[in-house]
C-alpha positions, -999 to 999 in steps of 0.1 A, spaced: 77 -857 -547 41 -868 -556 15 -869 -529 -8 -898 -528 -45 -890 -535 -65 -896 -503 -101 -907 -503 -128 -891 -483 -126 -891 -445 -157 -905 -429 -170 -887 -399 -194 -900 -372 -218 -882 -350 -203 -876 -316 -217 -896 -287 -219 -863 -268 -250 -851 -287 -282 -851 -268 -299 -883 -283 -325 -889 -295 -325 -858 -317 -345 -847 -346 -329 -831 -377 -346 -797 -383 -323 -782 -410 -294 -795 -431 -270 -765 -434 -244 -781 -456 -254 -797 -489 -237 -828 -503 -209 -815 -527 -203 -783 -508 -171 -772 -492 -171 -767 -454 -147 -750 -431 -139 -760 -396 -167 -747 -374 -193 -745 -402 -227 -756 -392 -236 -790 -407 -271 -795 -394 -295 -782 -368 -315 -804 -345 -341 -803 -317 -341 -825 -286 -360 -830 -254 -341 -817 -223 -335 -840 -194 -359 -819 -173 -387 -822 -198 -379 -859 -204 -384 -866 -166 -416 -846 -166 -429 -865 -197 -420 -899 -181 -439 -889 -149 -469 -878 -170 -469 -910 -190 -470 -930 -157 -498 -909 -144 -476 -894 -116 -478 -859 -103 -453 -833 -116 -425 -825 -91 -410 -791 -83 -384 -783 -109 -399 -805 -136 -408 -776 -158 -431 -780 -188 -435 -815 -202 -427 -806 -238 -411 -827 -266 -382 -812 -284 -379 -781 -262 -342 -774 -270 -322 -768 -302 -286 -773 -312 -262 -772 -341 -236 -798 -351 -206 -779 -364 -178 -794 -386 -146 -804 -369 -128 -807 -403 -123 -786 -434 -130 -800 -468 -156 -812 -492 -188 -828 -480 -191 -857 -505 -224 -871 -492 -246 -875 -461 -255 -909 -448 -288 -921 -463 -305 -919 -428 -296 -882 -422 -326 -864 -437 -350 -837 -426 -372 -847 -397 -352 -879 -391 -350 -890 -354 -315 -900 -347 -307 -924 -319 -273 -928 -301 -266 -960 -321 -256 -938 -351 -228 -921 -331 -192 -929 -329 
């Protein structure tokens, strides 16, 4: 029995990533094979604690206990593949140093 040839499966960024995030390294190149759990790209983001401190600082308010340092992109993360297969191409907006907003998820 012949199996039908299936086209590529599109994947979307999960809404659970800490947006906005900045792409710091693309780990899987277009045309490469990936396994489930393989890193696709690395990113940096600003933690909720730092975001609050930065907001207060921008408004000229005093820092509060527990604010921590007011630093941009103080955390890092990796987005791993949930599927196995060939990575045919990245979306044109997913490039090094791109700032990705939640609207690109899901």
